[in-house]
VEXSESE-45812 format. One record per residue: residue in one letter; z, y, x of N, C-alpha, C, O, CB in turn. Coordinates in steps of 0.1 Angstrom, whole numbers, plus 5000, padded with zeros to 4 digits. Glycine has a CB too. Example, Ala and Ser with C-alpha at 12.3 -4.5 7.8 and 13.67 -1.06 7.14 Angstrom:
2
A507849435132507849555123507849675132508549675142509049555113;S507149785128507149895137507950005129508050115134505749945141;
***
This chain:
220
M829900403314828800493319828900633313829200643301827400423316;L828600733321828600863316827600893305826500823305828500963327;K827900983296826901023286826601173289827501253290827301003271;L825301213289824901353291824301403278823301353274824001363303;Y824901503273824401563260823601693263824101773271825501593250;G822501713257821701833259820201803255819901703249821801883273;F819401893260817901883257817101933269817602023276817501953244;A815901883270815101903282814702043285814302073296813901813281;V814702133275814202263277815402353282815202463287813702323264;S816602303281817802383285817902383300817902273306819102323279;N817902503306818002503321819402463326819502403337817702643326;Y820402483318821702443322821802293321822502233330822802513313;F821202233311821202083310820502033323820901933328820402043297;N819402093327818602043338819402063351819201983360817302113339;M820202163352821102173364821902043366822001983377822002303364;V822602013355823501893355822701763357823001673365824301883342;K821601753350820801633351820201613365820201503371819601633341;H819701723371819201713385820301663394820001583403818701853389;A821501723393822601683402822901533400823201463410823801763399;M822901483388823201343385822201253390822501143396823401323370;L820901293389819801203394819901203409819701103416818501263389;Y820101323415820201323430821301233435821201173446820501473435;K822401233428823601153433823401013429824200923434824801213427;G822500973421822300833417823400793407823700673407822300743428;I823900883399824900853389824300793376823400853370825800983385;P824700673372824100613360824600693348825800733347824500463359;F823800723338824200793326823200763315822000733317824300943329;D823700773303822900773291822600923287823601003287823600693279;E821400953284821001083279820901093264820201013258819701123286;I821601183258821701193244821201333240821801433244823101173238;T820101343232819501473229820501543219820901483209818101453222;M820801663223821801743214821401893216821201933227823301713218;F821301963205821102103205822402173203823302123196820002143195;P822602293209823802373206824002403192823002433185823802493215;G825202413188825402453174826902413170827702393178824402373165;A827102413157828402403151828602263144829402253135828702513142;D827902163148828102033143829501983145829901983157827001933148;P830301953135831701923137831901813147832901813154832301893123;A831101713146831301593155831101643170831801593179830301483152;Y830101723172829801763186830901863191831201873203828401823187;L831401943182832502043185833701973191834502033198832802133174;Q833901843187835001763193834701733207835701703215835201633185;K833501743212833101713226833001843234833501843245831801633226;S832301933228832102063234832602173225831902213216830602083238;P833802223227834502313218833702433213833902493202835802363223;M832802483222831902603219830602553213829702643210831802693231;G830402433212829102383207828002393217826802383213828702443195;K828302413230827302443240826802313246827502213247827802543251;V825602313252825102213260824902273274824602383276823802143255;P825002183285825302043284826802013282827702103283824801973297;C827001883280828401833279828301683285827301623282829001833265;I829301643292829301503296830501433290831501493287829301493311;E830301303287831401223281831701113291830901033296831001163267;T833001113296833501023305834400923298834700933286834201093317;D834900823306835900733300837200803296837900753287836200613310;Q837400913302838700983299838501093289839501143284839201053312;G837301123285837001233276835801313279835101273288838301323274;C835701433273834401513275834701633283835901683283833901553261;I833701683290833801803298832501893294831401843295833901783313;A832802013291831702113289831702223299832602223307831702173274;E830702313299830502423308829902373321830502293328831802493311;T828702423324827902373335828602363348828602263355826602443336;S829202483352829802483366831002393367831202333377830202633369;V831702373356832802283356832302143357832902063364833602303342;I831302103350830701973351830201943365830501833370829501953341;L829502043371829002023385830201993395830001913403828202143389;N831202073393832402053402833001913400833401843409833502153399;Y833101873387833601733384832701623390833301533396833701713369;L831401643389830501533394830601523409830601413414829101573390;D830701633416830801633431832101573435832101503445830601773437;A833201603428834501543432834601393429835201323436835601623425;S833901353418834101213413833101123419833301003420833901213398;Y831901183424830901093430830501163444829501223445829601083421;P831401133454831301213467830301153477830101213488832601213473;D829601043473828800973483827601063488827201063500828200843478;K827101143479826001233482826401373478826101433468824601203475;P827301443487827901563483826801683482825901683489828901603494;L827101763472826301883470827002013473826502123471825701883456;Y828301993477829102113481829502083496829801973499830402133472;P829502183504830002173518831502123518832202163509829802293526;A831802053529833202013531834102133534835302143530833301903541;D833502223542834302343547834602433535833702463527833502423557;A835802473534836302553522835502683521835102733510837802583523;F835302753532834602883532833202863527832702933519834702953545;Q832502763533831102743530831002703515830002733509830502643539;R831902623511831902583496832102713488831402723477833102483494;G832902803492833102923485831803003484831503063474834203013491;K831103003495829803083496828803013486828003093480829203083510;V828802883485827902813476828202853462827402893454827902663477;N829502853459830002903445829603043442829303083431831502873444;E829703123453829403273451827903283447827603363438829703343464;M827003213454825603223451825403173436824603233429824803133460;M826003063433825903013419826303123409825703133398826702883417;K827403183412828003283402827003403401826803463390829403333406;V826503453412825503563412824303513404823803593396825103603427;A823803393406822603343399822903343384822003373376822203203403;E824103303380824503303366824603433360824003463349825803223364;L825503523366825803653360824803763361824603843352827103703366;Y824003753372823103873375821603833375820803923377823503933388;I821303703373819903663371819703593358818903643350819603563383;E820403493355820103413343820603483330819803503321820803283343;L821803533330822303593318821603723314821403743302823803623320;P821303813323820603933318819203903313818703963304820504033330;A818503803320817203753315817403693301816503703292816603653324;R818503623298818703563285818703663274818303623263820003483285;R819103783277819103883266817603923262817403983251819704013272;L816603883269815203903266814603783259813503793254814503933279;F815303673257814803553251814203583237813103533234815903453250;P814903663228814303673215812903723215812103673207815203773207;E812503823223811203873224810203773231809103753227811104003231;V810703713242809903623250809603493243808503443243810503603264;L810603443237810503303231810203303216809503213211811703233233;A810603403209810403403195809603523189809403533177811803403188;G809203613198808403733194809203833186808603913178807303683185;K810503833187811303933180811704043190812404023200812603863175;P811204163188811304273197812804293202813704293193810804403192;V812904323214814204363220814204513223813104563227814504273234;S815304573221815304723223815004763237815204683247816704773219;E814504883239814204933252815504953260815504943272813505073251;D816604983254817904993261818304863267818704853279819005043251;I818104753260818404623265817504583276817904523286818404513254;K816204613275815304593285815604663298815604613309813804623281;A816004793297816404873308817704813315817804803327816605013304;E818704783307819904733312819704593319820204573330820904713301;S818904513313818604383319817804403333818104333342817804293310;R816904493333816104513345817104563356817004513368815004613343;E817904653353818904703363819804593369820004593381819704823357;T820304513360821104403364820304303373820804253383821804333352;L819104273369818304173376818004233390818004153400817004153369;E817704363391817504423404818704413413818604383425817104573403;K819904433408821104413415821304273419821804243431822304463407;G821004183410821204043413820203993425820603913433820903953401;C819004043425818104013435818604063449818503993459816704073432;K819204183449819704243461820904153466821004133478820104383459;A821704113457822804023461822403893466822903843476823704003448;L821303833460820803713465820203733479820403643488819703653456;E819503843481819003863495820003873505819803833517818204003494;A821203923501822303933511823003803514823603783524823304033506;L822903713504823703583505822903473510823403393518824203553491;I821603453506820903333510820503333525820403433531819603323501;Q820203213530820003193544818603133547818503043555821103103550;L817603183540816303123541815403163553814403113555815503153529;A815903263561815203313573814903193582813803183588815903423580;D815903113585815702993594816302863588816702783596816303023607;S816302853575816902733569816002703557815402783550818402753564;P815902573554815102533542815702553529815102563518814702383544;Y817102563529817802573516818702703517818902763527818702453514;V819102743505819702873504821102883511821502993515819902913490;A821702773513823002773520823002713534824002693540824102703512;G821802683539821702623552820702513553819702513546823002583557;Q821002413561820102303564820102193553819102113553820402243577;E821102183545821202083535821102133521821602243518822602003537;L820602053512820502083498821902093493822802003495819701983490;T822202203485823502213479823402243464822302263459824402323486;M824502253457824502283443823902423441823402443430825902273438;A824002513451823402643449821902633447821402713439823802733461;D821302543455819802533453819502483439818602543433819302433463;I820202383434819902333421820202443410819402463401820802213418;F821302503411821702603401820702723401820202763390823102653404;L820402773413819502883414818102853409817502933402819402933428;R817602733412816302693407816202703392815202763387815902553412;Y817102643385817002643371817502773364817202793352817802523365;A818202853371818402993366817203083367816903163359819603053374;L816403063378815203143381814003113372813203193369814803133395;I814002983367812802953358812703033346811703103344812902803354;P813703043337813603133326813703283330813003363323814703103316;A814503313340814503453344813203503349812803613346815603473355;G812503423357811203463362810203473351809403563351810703353372;M810303383341809403393329809603523322808603593318809603273320;C810903553319811203683312810703803319810203893314812703683308;A811003803332810603923341809103943340808604053340811103903355;N808403833341806903843341806403893327805503983327806303703344;V806903843316806503883303806904023300806004103295807003783293;I808104063302808604193298808304303308807904413303810104183296;Y808404273321808204383330806904363339806604453347809404393339;Q806204253337805104223346805604223361804904283369803904313344;W806704153363807404163376807604023381808103933374808804233374;D807204003393807303873400808703863406808903913417806203843411;L809703813399811103813403811303743416812003783424811903753392;V810703623417810903543429810403613442811003603452810203403428;A809303693440808703763452809703873456809503933467807403813449;E810603913448811504023451812403993463812904083470812304063439;V812703863465813703823475813003753487812403653484814803733469;P813003803499812303743510812603593511813803553511812603813523;G811603513513811803373515812003293502811803163502813003353523;L812203353491812503283479811303213473811403103467813103373468;A810103273474808903213469808603083476808202983469807703313471;D808703073489808502953496809502843493809202733491808402973511;W810802893492811802803488811602743474811802623471813202873488;S811102833464810902793451809802683450809902583443810402913442;K808702693458807702593459808302463465807902353460806502643468;R809102473475809702363481810602283471810502163470810602403493;M811402353463812202293453811402233442811702123437813202403447;A810302303438809402243428808802123432808402033423808402353424;G808602103445807901983450808801853450808301743453807402003463;L810101873448811001763448810701673437810401713426812501803448;E810801543439810501443428811301463416810801453405810701303434;I812601493418813501513406813001643398813001633386815001523410;S812701743406812301873399811001843391810901893379812001983410;Q810101763396808801733389809101653377808501673366807901663398;Q810001563378810401483366811001573355810601553343811401373370;L811901663358812501743348811601853343811601883331813801813354;D810701903352809702003347808801933337808402003327808902053359;K808401813339807501743330808201723316807601753306807101603336;A809401683316810201673304810301803297810301813284811601603306;N810501913304810702043299809402083292809402133280811002143310;Q808202063298806902103293806702023280806102073270805802073303;E807001893280806801803268807601853256807201833245807001663272;G808801903259809701943248809602093244810202133234811101923252;M808702173251808702313249808102353235808702443229807902383260;A807102283231806402323218807402313207807502403198805202243216;A808102203206809102183195810202283196810702333186809702043195;F810702313208811702413210811302553206812102623199812102413225;L810102593209809602723206809502733191809802843185808302763212;A809002633184808902633170810302643163810402713153808202503165;A811302583169812602593163813202733165813902783156813602493170;M812902793177813302933179812703033169813403113164813002973194;K811503013167810803113158811203093143811103183135809303093159;A811702973140812102943126813503003123813903003112812102793124;K814203033134815603093132815603223125816603283122816303103145;
***
């Protein structure tokens, strides 16, 4: 049985866990925080979460894990069979990672731990987030589809949902900016995704673990 390492407040952990639950993959969940624990570095060389342990060994890095899961458990695919459409799903995921989640992550010290971030970083992050929103607007297909890549749920929906949760929080706190409202159709999509049973399960676990996580952040 697969082992999934990570913790409930990690959005990247939740991307992988959501995909595994959707696919009905049996797994054991092992709470692990990122760091330099020598034993964990044997599983995830950068000490990052999530990480999965298979019978053949361990795999780290979220996008790599998601590709592995879809290839190894194809019964409920989360990537399109068509190569071009699969590429477009990966494109959306990369935009969500590089231009939505990562620039917002630079604001975490102030938002999560009360440690001020420089005005330069705030300006740079805002500029990147604005570009990311424009890119998403160009890529997503929500005008006449329930999901960002069309009529079926894909990995892009899962990835984008959990990228937007911390990004939206940071944009609201730092800029008083409703990030989701910036992209037409995204607010309704976000509500639709939040209503999924798996989303509700993971959001509940996130909320239950948040107080301990914030305390650990502030103690650093």
